[in-house]
N, CA, C and O atoms as a GROMACS GRO file, in nm:
protein
  524
    1UNK      N    1   0.090  -0.120   0.008
    1UNK     CA    2  -0.001   0.007   0.002
    1UNK      C    3   0.092   0.126  -0.002
    1UNK      O    4   0.190   0.134   0.072
    2UNK      N    5   0.056   0.219  -0.092
    2UNK     CA    6   0.143   0.332  -0.103
    2UNK      C    7   0.085   0.438  -0.002
    2UNK      O    8  -0.036   0.441   0.021
    3UNK      N    9   0.165   0.518   0.053
    3UNK     CA   10   0.124   0.625   0.134
    3UNK      C   11   0.148   0.760   0.070
    3UNK      O   12   0.241   0.775  -0.009
    4UNK      N   13   0.067   0.858   0.104
    4UNK     CA   14   0.074   0.993   0.024
    4UNK      C   15   0.211   1.055   0.070
    4UNK      O   16   0.264   1.024   0.177
    5UNK      N   17   0.261   1.139  -0.012
    5UNK     CA   18   0.397   1.191   0.018
    5UNK      C   19   0.406   1.279   0.147
    5UNK      O   20   0.513   1.299   0.205
    6UNK      N   21   0.288   1.332   0.188
    6UNK     CA   22   0.297   1.411   0.311
    6UNK      C   23   0.239   1.329   0.434
    6UNK      O   24   0.188   1.386   0.530
    7UNK      N   25   0.252   1.193   0.424
    7UNK     CA   26   0.192   1.115   0.524
    7UNK      C   27   0.279   1.129   0.660
    7UNK      O   28   0.228   1.140   0.772
    8UNK      N   29   0.411   1.128   0.635
    8UNK     CA   30   0.509   1.140   0.765
    8UNK      C   31   0.490   1.275   0.844
    8UNK      O   32   0.509   1.285   0.966
    9UNK      N   33   0.450   1.379   0.762
    9UNK     CA   34   0.439   1.508   0.831
    9UNK      C   35   0.300   1.501   0.897
    9UNK      O   36   0.287   1.547   1.011
   10UNK      N   37   0.207   1.453   0.840
   10UNK     CA   38   0.058   1.436   0.907
   10UNK      C   39   0.076   1.351   1.018
   10UNK      O   40   0.021   1.381   1.124
   11UNK      N   41   0.155   1.237   1.008
   11UNK     CA   42   0.168   1.140   1.116
   11UNK      C   43   0.241   1.207   1.232
   11UNK      O   44   0.212   1.177   1.348
   12UNK      N   45   0.333   1.295   1.203
   12UNK     CA   46   0.421   1.358   1.303
   12UNK      C   47   0.322   1.458   1.384
   12UNK      O   48   0.338   1.474   1.506
   13UNK      N   49   0.224   1.521   1.316
   13UNK     CA   50   0.132   1.606   1.363
   13UNK      C   51   0.044   1.548   1.466
   13UNK      O   52   0.027   1.602   1.576
   14UNK      N   53  -0.017   1.428   1.427
   14UNK     CA   54  -0.116   1.350   1.496
   14UNK      C   55  -0.039   1.279   1.612
   14UNK      O   56  -0.081   1.281   1.728
   15UNK      N   57   0.061   1.223   1.580
   15UNK     CA   58   0.122   1.129   1.690
   15UNK      C   59   0.199   1.212   1.799
   15UNK      O   60   0.190   1.186   1.919
   16UNK      N   61   0.274   1.313   1.748
   16UNK     CA   62   0.364   1.388   1.849
   16UNK      C   63   0.305   1.520   1.892
   16UNK      O   64   0.370   1.594   1.966
   17UNK      N   65   0.186   1.552   1.852
   17UNK     CA   66   0.117   1.669   1.889
   17UNK      C   67   0.170   1.800   1.848
   17UNK      O   68   0.225   1.871   1.932
   18UNK      N   69   0.160   1.835   1.735
   18UNK     CA   70   0.212   1.980   1.687
   18UNK      C   71   0.357   1.974   1.664
   18UNK      O   72   0.424   2.066   1.710
   19UNK      N   73   0.410   1.886   1.604
   19UNK     CA   74   0.561   1.882   1.560
   19UNK      C   75   0.598   2.004   1.472
   19UNK      O   76   0.708   2.058   1.480
   20UNK      N   77   0.499   2.046   1.384
   20UNK     CA   78   0.532   2.159   1.301
   20UNK      C   79   0.580   2.280   1.387
   20UNK      O   80   0.680   2.346   1.362
   21UNK      N   81   0.495   2.301   1.490
   21UNK     CA   82   0.540   2.416   1.582
   21UNK      C   83   0.679   2.401   1.635
   21UNK      O   84   0.744   2.501   1.665
   22UNK      N   85   0.728   2.284   1.649
   22UNK     CA   86   0.863   2.268   1.696
   22UNK      C   87   0.969   2.315   1.605
   22UNK      O   88   1.080   2.344   1.651
   23UNK      N   89   0.942   2.324   1.475
   23UNK     CA   90   1.041   2.375   1.376
   23UNK      C   91   1.024   2.523   1.356
   23UNK      O   92   1.108   2.579   1.286
   24UNK      N   93   0.926   2.592   1.407
   24UNK     CA   94   0.914   2.727   1.383
   24UNK      C   95   0.978   2.808   1.503
   24UNK      O   96   0.976   2.763   1.617
   25UNK      N   97   1.035   2.929   1.473
   25UNK     CA   98   1.095   2.998   1.586
   25UNK      C   99   0.998   3.060   1.668
   25UNK      O  100   0.884   3.084   1.628
   26UNK      N  101   1.037   3.087   1.779
   26UNK     CA  102   0.951   3.151   1.883
   26UNK      C  103   0.936   3.302   1.866
   26UNK      O  104   0.955   3.379   1.960
   27UNK      N  105   0.900   3.341   1.744
   27UNK     CA  106   0.890   3.488   1.709
   27UNK      C  107   0.770   3.544   1.765
   27UNK      O  108   0.773   3.662   1.798
   28UNK      N  109   0.663   3.474   1.781
   28UNK     CA  110   0.539   3.549   1.829
   28UNK      C  111   0.492   3.466   1.950
   28UNK      O  112   0.423   3.364   1.947
   29UNK      N  113   0.546   3.535   2.066
   29UNK     CA  114   0.508   3.474   2.202
   29UNK      C  115   0.400   3.545   2.256
   29UNK      O  116   0.347   3.638   2.194
   30UNK      N  117   0.362   3.505   2.375
   30UNK     CA  118   0.258   3.570   2.456
   30UNK      C  119   0.301   3.707   2.488
   30UNK      O  120   0.215   3.795   2.496
   31UNK      N  121   0.424   3.733   2.506
   31UNK     CA  122   0.481   3.880   2.540
   31UNK      C  123   0.452   3.970   2.420
   31UNK      O  124   0.411   4.086   2.430
   32UNK      N  125   0.478   3.903   2.297
   32UNK     CA  126   0.458   3.984   2.180
   32UNK      C  127   0.307   4.016   2.148
   32UNK      O  128   0.274   4.120   2.089
   33UNK      N  129   0.219   3.922   2.189
   33UNK     CA  130   0.081   3.946   2.161
   33UNK      C  131   0.034   4.053   2.265
   33UNK      O  132  -0.049   4.138   2.232
   34UNK      N  133   0.085   4.048   2.384
   34UNK     CA  134   0.051   4.146   2.487
   34UNK      C  135   0.103   4.289   2.447
   34UNK      O  136   0.032   4.387   2.465
   35UNK      N  137   0.230   4.299   2.392
   35UNK     CA  138   0.286   4.425   2.347
   35UNK      C  139   0.212   4.476   2.228
   35UNK      O  140   0.188   4.597   2.220
   36UNK      N  141   0.170   4.386   2.130
   36UNK     CA  142   0.098   4.435   2.014
   36UNK      C  143  -0.038   4.487   2.061
   36UNK      O  144  -0.078   4.593   2.013
   37UNK      N  145  -0.115   4.422   2.153
   37UNK     CA  146  -0.239   4.466   2.197
   37UNK      C  147  -0.222   4.604   2.273
   37UNK      O  148  -0.301   4.696   2.252
   38UNK      N  149  -0.125   4.612   2.355
   38UNK     CA  150  -0.101   4.744   2.425
   38UNK      C  151  -0.072   4.856   2.318
   38UNK      O  152  -0.119   4.970   2.325
   39UNK      N  153   0.005   4.812   2.224
   39UNK     CA  154   0.034   4.923   2.121
   39UNK      C  155  -0.096   4.964   2.042
   39UNK      O  156  -0.123   5.082   2.018
   40UNK      N  157  -0.166   4.866   2.006
   40UNK     CA  158  -0.299   4.901   1.939
   40UNK      C  159  -0.395   5.004   2.025
   40UNK      O  160  -0.444   5.109   1.981
   41UNK      N  161  -0.410   4.954   2.149
   41UNK     CA  162  -0.487   5.024   2.248
   41UNK      C  163  -0.432   5.172   2.245
   41UNK      O  164  -0.507   5.268   2.228
   42UNK      N  165  -0.297   5.184   2.262
   42UNK     CA  166  -0.227   5.308   2.268
   42UNK      C  167  -0.252   5.400   2.156
   42UNK      O  168  -0.281   5.518   2.172
   43UNK      N  169  -0.240   5.339   2.035
   43UNK     CA  170  -0.263   5.421   1.915
   43UNK      C  171  -0.412   5.465   1.894
   43UNK      O  172  -0.438   5.576   1.846
   44UNK      N  173  -0.503   5.382   1.928
   44UNK     CA  174  -0.641   5.424   1.924
   44UNK      C  175  -0.674   5.530   2.026
   44UNK      O  176  -0.751   5.623   2.005
   45UNK      N  177  -0.603   5.507   2.149
   45UNK     CA  178  -0.636   5.622   2.249
   45UNK      C  179  -0.575   5.736   2.209
   45UNK      O  180  -0.632   5.843   2.232
   46UNK      N  181  -0.450   5.734   2.142
   46UNK     CA  182  -0.398   5.876   2.094
   46UNK      C  183  -0.486   5.938   2.003
   46UNK      O  184  -0.503   6.059   2.015
   47UNK      N  185  -0.551   5.867   1.904
   47UNK     CA  186  -0.642   5.927   1.818
   47UNK      C  187  -0.766   5.995   1.879
   47UNK      O  188  -0.824   6.089   1.824
   48UNK      N  189  -0.803   5.938   2.001
   48UNK     CA  190  -0.931   5.984   2.064
   48UNK      C  191  -0.896   6.083   2.166
   48UNK      O  192  -0.981   6.164   2.201
   49UNK      N  193  -0.773   6.084   2.219
   49UNK     CA  194  -0.746   6.148   2.350
   49UNK      C  195  -0.777   6.299   2.337
   49UNK      O  196  -0.829   6.352   2.435
   50UNK      N  197  -0.754   6.368   2.238
   50UNK     CA  198  -0.775   6.521   2.227
   50UNK      C  199  -0.935   6.549   2.229
   50UNK      O  200  -0.979   6.646   2.290
   51UNK      N  201  -1.011   6.467   2.166
   51UNK     CA  202  -1.150   6.479   2.152
   51UNK      C  203  -1.208   6.463   2.285
   51UNK      O  204  -1.292   6.543   2.327
   52UNK      N  205  -1.166   6.364   2.355
   52UNK     CA  206  -1.217   6.332   2.496
   52UNK      C  207  -1.180   6.433   2.591
   52UNK      O  208  -1.267   6.476   2.666
   53UNK      N  209  -1.071   6.474   2.598
   53UNK     CA  210  -1.030   6.596   2.667
   53UNK      C  211  -1.093   6.715   2.641
   53UNK      O  212  -1.127   6.787   2.735
   54UNK      N  213  -1.115   6.746   2.525
   54UNK     CA  214  -1.194   6.869   2.476
   54UNK      C  215  -1.339   6.856   2.535
   54UNK      O  216  -1.391   6.950   2.594
   55UNK      N  217  -1.400   6.743   2.519
   55UNK     CA  218  -1.545   6.720   2.550
   55UNK      C  219  -1.568   6.718   2.697
   55UNK      O  220  -1.677   6.748   2.744
   56UNK      N  221  -1.459   6.679   2.774
   56UNK     CA  222  -1.478   6.672   2.921
   56UNK      C  223  -1.417   6.780   3.004
   56UNK      O  224  -1.487   6.868   3.053
   57UNK      N  225  -1.282   6.773   3.019
   57UNK     CA  226  -1.215   6.870   3.086
   57UNK      C  227  -1.222   7.020   3.017
   57UNK      O  228  -1.223   7.127   3.079
   58UNK      N  229  -1.227   7.001   2.874
   58UNK     CA  230  -1.224   7.137   2.803
   58UNK      C  231  -1.360   7.204   2.827
   58UNK      O  232  -1.368   7.326   2.840
   59UNK      N  233  -1.462   7.128   2.834
   59UNK     CA  234  -1.597   7.179   2.875
   59UNK      C  235  -1.609   7.231   3.012
   59UNK      O  236  -1.666   7.338   3.034
   60UNK      N  237  -1.555   7.157   3.108
   60UNK     CA  238  -1.559   7.200   3.254
   60UNK      C  239  -1.480   7.329   3.270
   60UNK      O  240  -1.525   7.422   3.337
   61UNK      N  241  -1.359   7.336   3.207
   61UNK     CA  242  -1.273   7.446   3.239
   61UNK      C  243  -1.280   7.557   3.138
   61UNK      O  244  -1.191   7.641   3.132
   62UNK      N  245  -1.393   7.558   3.055
   62UNK     CA  246  -1.397   7.658   2.942
   62UNK      C  247  -1.449   7.783   2.995
   62UNK      O  248  -1.447   7.882   2.922
   63UNK      N  249  -1.496   7.792   3.114
   63UNK     CA  250  -1.542   7.929   3.163
   63UNK      C  251  -1.679   7.950   3.138
   63UNK      O  252  -1.728   8.047   3.197
   64UNK      N  253  -1.748   7.888   3.071
   64UNK     CA  254  -1.884   7.904   3.042
   64UNK      C  255  -1.969   7.773   3.053
   64UNK      O  256  -2.067   7.755   2.981
   65UNK      N  257  -1.929   7.684   3.145
   65UNK     CA  258  -1.994   7.550   3.159
   65UNK      C  259  -2.105   7.564   3.255
   65UNK      O  260  -2.095   7.633   3.357
   66UNK      N  261  -2.214   7.496   3.220
   66UNK     CA  262  -2.331   7.505   3.315
   66UNK      C  263  -2.450   7.522   3.239
   66UNK      O  264  -2.448   7.516   3.116
   67UNK      N  265  -2.566   7.547   3.312
   67UNK     CA  266  -2.700   7.548   3.247
   67UNK      C  267  -2.718   7.672   3.144
   67UNK      O  268  -2.815   7.668   3.067
   68UNK      N  269  -2.634   7.776   3.140
   68UNK     CA  270  -2.654   7.886   3.062
   68UNK      C  271  -2.538   7.888   2.968
   68UNK      O  272  -2.521   7.990   2.901
   69UNK      N  273  -2.460   7.789   2.956
   69UNK     CA  274  -2.346   7.771   2.870
   69UNK      C  275  -2.326   7.647   2.806
   69UNK      O  276  -2.422   7.592   2.753
   70UNK      N  277  -2.204   7.594   2.803
   70UNK     CA  278  -2.176   7.466   2.733
   70UNK      C  279  -2.210   7.351   2.822
   70UNK      O  280  -2.174   7.361   2.940
   71UNK      N  281  -2.273   7.247   2.785
   71UNK     CA  282  -2.326   7.140   2.866
   71UNK      C  283  -2.232   7.026   2.832
   71UNK      O  284  -2.174   7.014   2.725
   72UNK      N  285  -2.223   6.938   2.941
   72UNK     CA  286  -2.136   6.815   2.926
   72UNK      C  287  -2.235   6.696   2.886
   72UNK      O  288  -2.202   6.615   2.799
   73UNK      N  289  -2.349   6.688   2.947
   73UNK     CA  290  -2.442   6.585   2.920
   73UNK      C  291  -2.571   6.629   2.860
   73UNK      O  292  -2.595   6.749   2.845
   74UNK      N  293  -2.650   6.544   2.827
   74UNK     CA  294  -2.780   6.584   2.760
   74UNK      C  295  -2.772   6.580   2.597
   74UNK      O  296  -2.676   6.537   2.532
   75UNK      N  297  -2.887   6.631   2.549
   75UNK     CA  298  -2.900   6.618   2.389
   75UNK      C  299  -2.795   6.714   2.340
   75UNK      O  300  -2.734   6.681   2.238
   76UNK      N  301  -2.768   6.824   2.395
   76UNK     CA  302  -2.686   6.930   2.345
   76UNK      C  303  -2.538   6.917   2.413
   76UNK      O  304  -2.455   7.006   2.392
   77UNK      N  305  -2.511   6.822   2.481
   77UNK     CA  306  -2.388   6.808   2.558
   77UNK      C  307  -2.270   6.773   2.472
   77UNK      O  308  -2.284   6.716   2.364
   78UNK      N  309  -2.160   6.805   2.519
   78UNK     CA  310  -2.032   6.786   2.450
   78UNK      C  311  -2.002   6.638   2.434
   78UNK      O  312  -1.945   6.599   2.332
   79UNK      N  313  -2.039   6.545   2.538
   79UNK     CA  314  -2.022   6.411   2.528
   79UNK      C  315  -2.113   6.346   2.414
   79UNK      O  316  -2.071   6.257   2.340
   80UNK      N  317  -2.239   6.398   2.407
   80UNK     CA  318  -2.333   6.355   2.311
   80UNK      C  319  -2.271   6.392   2.168
   80UNK      O  320  -2.292   6.316   2.073
   81UNK      N  321  -2.206   6.493   2.155
   81UNK     CA  322  -2.148   6.532   2.023
   81UNK      C  323  -2.049   6.445   1.970
   81UNK      O  324  -2.024   6.444   1.850
   82UNK      N  325  -1.986   6.365   2.058
   82UNK     CA  326  -1.892   6.262   2.024
   82UNK      C  327  -1.950   6.155   1.940
   82UNK      O  328  -1.880   6.090   1.862
   83UNK      N  329  -2.071   6.136   1.955
   83UNK     CA  330  -2.158   6.031   1.890
   83UNK      C  331  -2.227   6.090   1.762
   83UNK      O  332  -2.318   6.023   1.712
   84UNK      N  333  -2.194   6.200   1.709
   84UNK     CA  334  -2.250   6.260   1.586
   84UNK      C  335  -2.145   6.273   1.482
   84UNK      O  336  -2.026   6.274   1.513
   85UNK      N  337  -2.187   6.283   1.353
   85UNK     CA  338  -2.087   6.283   1.240
   85UNK      C  339  -1.993   6.392   1.268
   85UNK      O  340  -2.038   6.500   1.307
   86UNK      N  341  -1.867   6.374   1.252
   86UNK     CA  342  -1.757   6.468   1.267
   86UNK      C  343  -1.752   6.522   1.408
   86UNK      O  344  -1.690   6.625   1.433
   87UNK      N  345  -1.816   6.454   1.498
   87UNK     CA  346  -1.822   6.505   1.638
   87UNK      C  347  -1.878   6.640   1.652
   87UNK      O  348  -1.832   6.723   1.731
   88UNK      N  349  -1.986   6.664   1.569
   88UNK     CA  350  -2.044   6.802   1.566
   88UNK      C  351  -2.191   6.780   1.598
   88UNK      O  352  -2.263   6.704   1.533
   89UNK      N  353  -2.233   6.853   1.707
   89UNK     CA  354  -2.361   6.822   1.763
   89UNK      C  355  -2.471   6.869   1.658
   89UNK      O  356  -2.582   6.816   1.661
   90UNK      N  357  -2.442   6.958   1.573
   90UNK     CA  358  -2.528   7.006   1.475
   90UNK      C  359  -2.552   6.904   1.354
   90UNK      O  360  -2.638   6.928   1.269
   91UNK      N  361  -2.474   6.792   1.348
   91UNK     CA  362  -2.485   6.705   1.241
   91UNK      C  363  -2.568   6.580   1.294
   91UNK      O  364  -2.600   6.566   1.412
   92UNK      N  365  -2.595   6.498   1.198
   92UNK     CA  366  -2.672   6.366   1.231
   92UNK      C  367  -2.587   6.281   1.318
   92UNK      O  368  -2.464   6.287   1.326
   93UNK      N  369  -2.677   6.191   1.390
   93UNK     CA  370  -2.610   6.088   1.476
   93UNK      C  371  -2.527   5.980   1.380
   93UNK      O  372  -2.560   5.954   1.264
   94UNK      N  373  -2.432   5.931   1.439
   94UNK     CA  374  -2.356   5.823   1.379
   94UNK      C  375  -2.434   5.700   1.364
   94UNK      O  376  -2.528   5.678   1.441
   95UNK      N  377  -2.397   5.611   1.261
   95UNK     CA  378  -2.465   5.491   1.252
   95UNK      C  379  -2.423   5.395   1.373
   95UNK      O  380  -2.334   5.428   1.452
   96UNK      N  381  -2.490   5.281   1.382
   96UNK     CA  382  -2.460   5.188   1.491
   96UNK      C  383  -2.320   5.144   1.504
   96UNK      O  384  -2.262   5.141   1.612
   97UNK      N  385  -2.266   5.109   1.386
   97UNK     CA  386  -2.133   5.062   1.384
   97UNK      C  387  -2.022   5.173   1.436
   97UNK      O  388  -1.933   5.146   1.517
   98UNK      N  389  -2.041   5.292   1.378
   98UNK     CA  390  -1.963   5.406   1.410
   98UNK      C  391  -1.978   5.441   1.571
   98UNK      O  392  -1.882   5.484   1.634
   99UNK      N  393  -2.093   5.422   1.623
   99UNK     CA  394  -2.110   5.435   1.766
   99UNK      C  395  -2.022   5.336   1.843
   99UNK      O  396  -1.948   5.368   1.936
  100UNK      N  397  -2.037   5.219   1.796
  100UNK     CA  398  -1.955   5.112   1.868
  100UNK      C  399  -1.805   5.143   1.857
  100UNK      O  400  -1.732   5.126   1.955
  101UNK      N  401  -1.763   5.185   1.750
  101UNK     CA  402  -1.620   5.210   1.733
  101UNK      C  403  -1.575   5.334   1.822
  101UNK      O  404  -1.470   5.334   1.886
  102UNK      N  405  -1.664   5.440   1.821
  102UNK     CA  406  -1.644   5.554   1.906
  102UNK      C  407  -1.633   5.507   2.057
  102UNK      O  408  -1.539   5.544   2.127
  103UNK      N  409  -1.731   5.424   2.103
  103UNK     CA  410  -1.725   5.370   2.235
  103UNK      C  411  -1.604   5.299   2.266
  103UNK      O  412  -1.549   5.316   2.375
  104UNK      N  413  -1.555   5.218   2.175
  104UNK     CA  414  -1.411   5.147   2.192
  104UNK      C  415  -1.302   5.242   2.199
  104UNK      O  416  -1.208   5.222   2.276
  105UNK      N  417  -1.307   5.358   2.114
  105UNK     CA  418  -1.209   5.464   2.133
  105UNK      C  419  -1.203   5.535   2.261
  105UNK      O  420  -1.098   5.559   2.320
  106UNK      N  421  -1.326   5.568   2.303
  106UNK     CA  422  -1.342   5.630   2.439
  106UNK      C  423  -1.296   5.535   2.547
  106UNK      O  424  -1.234   5.579   2.644
  107UNK      N  425  -1.322   5.414   2.537
  107UNK     CA  426  -1.286   5.313   2.644
  107UNK      C  427  -1.132   5.302   2.643
  107UNK      O  428  -1.067   5.287   2.747
  108UNK      N  429  -1.074   5.312   2.514
  108UNK     CA  430  -0.920   5.298   2.510
  108UNK      C  431  -0.845   5.414   2.581
  108UNK      O  432  -0.741   5.398   2.644
  109UNK      N  433  -0.909   5.531   2.565
  109UNK     CA  434  -0.859   5.648   2.638
  109UNK      C  435  -0.863   5.624   2.788
  109UNK      O  436  -0.761   5.648   2.854
  110UNK      N  437  -0.972   5.579   2.846
  110UNK     CA  438  -0.984   5.569   2.976
  110UNK      C  439  -0.890   5.459   3.023
  110UNK      O  440  -0.828   5.473   3.128
  111UNK      N  441  -0.878   5.350   2.947
  111UNK     CA  442  -0.774   5.235   2.983
  111UNK      C  443  -0.635   5.293   2.980
  111UNK      O  444  -0.557   5.266   3.071
  112UNK      N  445  -0.602   5.368   2.882
  112UNK     CA  446  -0.451   5.420   2.875
  112UNK      C  447  -0.438   5.522   2.986
  112UNK      O  448  -0.332   5.516   3.049
  113UNK      N  449  -0.528   5.615   3.023
  113UNK     CA  450  -0.502   5.704   3.130
  113UNK      C  451  -0.497   5.637   3.264
  113UNK      O  452  -0.429   5.687   3.354
  114UNK      N  453  -0.572   5.519   3.284
  114UNK     CA  454  -0.558   5.429   3.382
  114UNK      C  455  -0.450   5.343   3.413
  114UNK      O  456  -0.433   5.296   3.526
  115UNK      N  457  -0.373   5.323   3.310
  115UNK     CA  458  -0.258   5.224   3.308
  115UNK      C  459  -0.125   5.289   3.278
  115UNK      O  460  -0.020   5.225   3.294
  116UNK      N  461  -0.126   5.423   3.231
  116UNK     CA  462  -0.001   5.483   3.185
  116UNK      C  463   0.030   5.615   3.255
  116UNK      O  464  -0.060   5.677   3.310
  117UNK      N  465   0.157   5.659   3.253
  117UNK     CA  466   0.168   5.803   3.305
  117UNK      C  467   0.122   5.890   3.204
  117UNK      O  468   0.130   5.863   3.084
  118UNK      N  469   0.071   6.002   3.256
  118UNK     CA  470   0.023   6.117   3.160
  118UNK      C  471   0.153   6.189   3.130
  118UNK      O  472   0.220   6.232   3.223
  119UNK      N  473   0.191   6.203   3.006
  119UNK     CA  474   0.302   6.286   2.979
  119UNK      C  475   0.254   6.430   2.962
  119UNK      O  476   0.153   6.460   2.898
  120UNK      N  477   0.341   6.522   3.030
  120UNK     CA  478   0.302   6.664   3.031
  120UNK      C  479   0.412   6.737   2.926
  120UNK      O  480   0.526   6.696   2.904
  121UNK      N  481   0.349   6.852   2.869
  121UNK     CA  482   0.449   6.936   2.790
  121UNK      C  483   0.541   7.011   2.874
  121UNK      O  484   0.497   7.074   2.970
  122UNK      N  485   0.663   7.008   2.846
  122UNK     CA  486   0.762   7.109   2.908
  122UNK      C  487   0.750   7.238   2.839
  122UNK      O  488   0.688   7.257   2.734
  123UNK      N  489   0.820   7.328   2.911
  123UNK     CA  490   0.827   7.465   2.851
  123UNK      C  491   0.898   7.458   2.716
  123UNK      O  492   0.858   7.534   2.628
  124UNK      N  493   0.994   7.378   2.693
  124UNK     CA  494   1.073   7.362   2.568
  124UNK      C  495   0.961   7.325   2.463
  124UNK      O  496   0.963   7.384   2.356
  125UNK      N  497   0.871   7.237   2.487
  125UNK     CA  498   0.773   7.194   2.388
  125UNK      C  499   0.661   7.287   2.365
  125UNK      O  500   0.597   7.283   2.261
  126UNK      N  501   0.634   7.378   2.467
  126UNK     CA  502   0.523   7.467   2.456
  126UNK      C  503   0.559   7.598   2.402
  126UNK      O  504   0.489   7.652   2.316
  127UNK      N  505   0.663   7.651   2.448
  127UNK     CA  506   0.710   7.801   2.398
  127UNK      C  507   0.845   7.801   2.358
  127UNK      O  508   0.925   7.730   2.419
  128UNK      N  509   0.880   7.872   2.263
  128UNK     CA  510   1.020   7.893   2.214
  128UNK      C  511   1.095   7.960   2.333
  128UNK      O  512   1.047   8.044   2.409
  129UNK      N  513   1.218   7.910   2.337
  129UNK     CA  514   1.310   7.968   2.448
  129UNK      C  515   1.401   8.070   2.378
  129UNK      O  516   1.478   8.133   2.450
  130UNK      N  517   1.401   8.093   2.248
  130UNK     CA  518   1.467   8.194   2.194
  130UNK      C  519   1.412   8.336   2.232
  130UNK      O  520   1.293   8.366   2.216
  131UNK      N  521   1.510   8.424   2.286
  131UNK     CA  522   1.460   8.550   2.325
  131UNK      C  523   1.528   8.657   2.216
  131UNK      O  524   1.503   8.777   2.224
   0.00000   0.00000   0.00000
């Protein structure tokens, strides 16, 4: 009886339990997966960070926050605006998929702020030191 050409490889897989993995380098370890996930969350967080800060702290420290000025919550609130097209309260609401992605982006900002140090601008980065 003739065996197929790849019988020995298949037999090694079945008998020895994943022999092909023994030949591959350990390039993609659990540490790599963790670093990859952390980097993705950080990149998403970076893209949403300014919007979240503007909608929350920017609103609170704007000088006209409250019932007669800019609102944080409610139909006309700055947080509600994050779920509108272009994050503009005067435009239509986002579709369901975009709302999910916006929520994930907002969650990534909260996660990153909770797990990483906040980097602050130094005088060198904010203002020119040339006199």
